[in-house]
C-alpha positions, -999 to +999 in steps of 0.1 A: +617-639-311+650-647-303+657-648-265+682-665-251+661-694-232+695-715-225+703-737-192+664-741-193+676-781-192+696-776-160+668-762-137+640-784-163+625-821-148+633-811-112+600-793-098+580-808-072+547-822-079+527-790-065+556-763-081+554-778-112+556-758-145+556-762-183+574-744-204+576-750-243+604-735-266+603-750-303+585-777-301+601-788-267+585-793-235+605-785-201+589-789-165+607-763-139+595-752-104+577-724-096+608-713-069+592-675-068+560-656-056+548-629-074+521-614-061+528-624-021+507-649-011+528-676+000+525-699-032+552-700-060+532-690-090+569-675-115+595-697-121+631-679-129+660-697-148+690-686-143+711-681-174+746-687-191+753-638-190+741-640-150+705-626-160+682-641-156+644-653-172+603-655-154+585-676-168+544-673-154+517-696-164+490-664-159+454-674-176+455-712-151+460-737-182+494-754-164+518-740-195+538-706-188+525-679-216+549-652-205+583-648-198+608-612-189+644-616-192+658-593-168+704-592-167+731-594-144+713-563-130+679-571-124+666-548-154+649-560-176+659-568-212+628-581-231+593-600-222+570-624-242+545-640-247+533-673-258+507-683-288+491-714-282+478-713-315+519-711-330+539-726-303+555-695-303+578-670-283+567-630-293+583-603-275+560-578-258+565-552-233+566-565-202+549-537-185+520-548-197+518-585-198+494-599-177+510-616-140+507-642-123+485-645-096+468-671-070+492-704-073+503-699-108+499-733-121+485-754-092+455-734-103+463-757-139+431-782-149+434-811-128+445-789-098+416-803-071+419-761-067+418-753-096+385-740-119+390-738-159+351-735-166+354-710-194+327-697-198+328-683-163+355-658-177+342-648-212+313-645-229+307-633-262+295-599-277+273-590-311+303-595-331+316-628-318+344-620-302+352-634-262+353-604-240+357-610-199+330-609-179+331-594-148+300-606-127+309-638-128+303-655-095+336-666-094+356-638-097+379-628-067+383-589-059+428-587-056+431-625-074+412-620-111+418-592-137+399-563-134+378-552-158+379-517-180+345-503-194+364-478-222+344-464-250+344-484-272+364-519-256+365-532-226+405-531-212+426-549-189+443-537-160+451-570-147+446-578-111+439-546-081+476-551-067+472-524-032+436-523-007+428-484-010+398-485+020+420-507+045+393-537+037+422-562+035+411-565-004+431-555-030+408-529-055+438-509-074+451-518-103+483-494-114+491-497-149+522-476-164+527-467-200+552-462-223+555-419-221+555-425-184+517-420-176+501-439-146+471-448-147+449-459-115+417-480-109+399-486-085+374-514-081+353-502-052+327-525-050+338-557-062+325-569-098+358-566-110+354-537-134+365-498-126+343-480-111+373-448-109+406-432-122+433-415-118+453-410-146+493-396-138+511-382-162+549-375-155+549-338-148+526-348-118+490-333-137+467-361-120+433-368-133+408-380-117+375-392-137+341-419-122+331-445-140+288-434-145+280-456-176+281-475-207+317-469-219+310-426-203+336-416-173+330-383-161+357-358-146+357-352-108+385-333-099+415-323-117+451-313-099+487-328-093+514-336-077+531-316-047+572-329-042+558-345-013+536-367-032+510-354-020+476-349-045+464-310-040+434-300-063+433-273-086+395-265-073+402-263-039+440-242-046+418-216-069+388-217-042+416-206-017+433-185-041 
C-alpha cells in the first residue's frame, strides 16, 4: 500500500512518556506523540502527523500493545483519502475502508503492556470455538460498557461493531454503536444489559426506511417494528400509520 508517511521523522521521538505511540513503517520504528483525544474521555489516544501537502495522517493503537495498528490519511480539506491497517505478521500496512477500521478507546497506547492501568491478559478477551479460531468473549468480567468493542451475534458469525459511542438511556454509560455501510445504510446496535452483546438493532437505509429487531436467541434476530424517518429526523412506525389510517 502506498501511503505518504512523509515527515513522520519530524514528529518522532518528541513524545512524553505518557503519550508515546510506536509506529512501524518499512521495518523502521518511530515514536510519536498521541496528541488527539478521539473518544473524548480526556486522555489522548491518537497521534496526528502532518504531511507535506497540508494534510495529515492519524495513527492509533486499538489493541493496547503500544504499536499503531490503524491509520487514516486526510487531505488538506480534512476529507478522508485512505485508511490502512497494520499487519503485525507481515510488518506491512494494508489499505482498508476507513469506515470499518477499529477505533481507539481509553488511554490509547497508555493501556499497552507495562502500563500501570493496562490489562494484557489475552485470555480475558478471546476464547476458542470448535474450529480452533479465536472469537470475542463479550461476557468477560473485564468488559467495560462504552469502552470495549460490542459484539453482534449474527447467524454463522460474531461481528465486531466497535465501541459504544452513544448513551441512549441517559444513565451515563455509552450503550450504542453506530456502523455505516458503503451504500449509505446505517446500523445502530444497542447493548441494553451491559454484557458486551448487542440486544437491539436498527437498520436505516439511505432512503430513510427503518427496520428494528431484537436479539431473541443464539444467531437469531426478530423484527419488532418497521417504519421510516420523517423529514425532521423523527421515527414513524409503519404499523402505527396503518392503525391511524
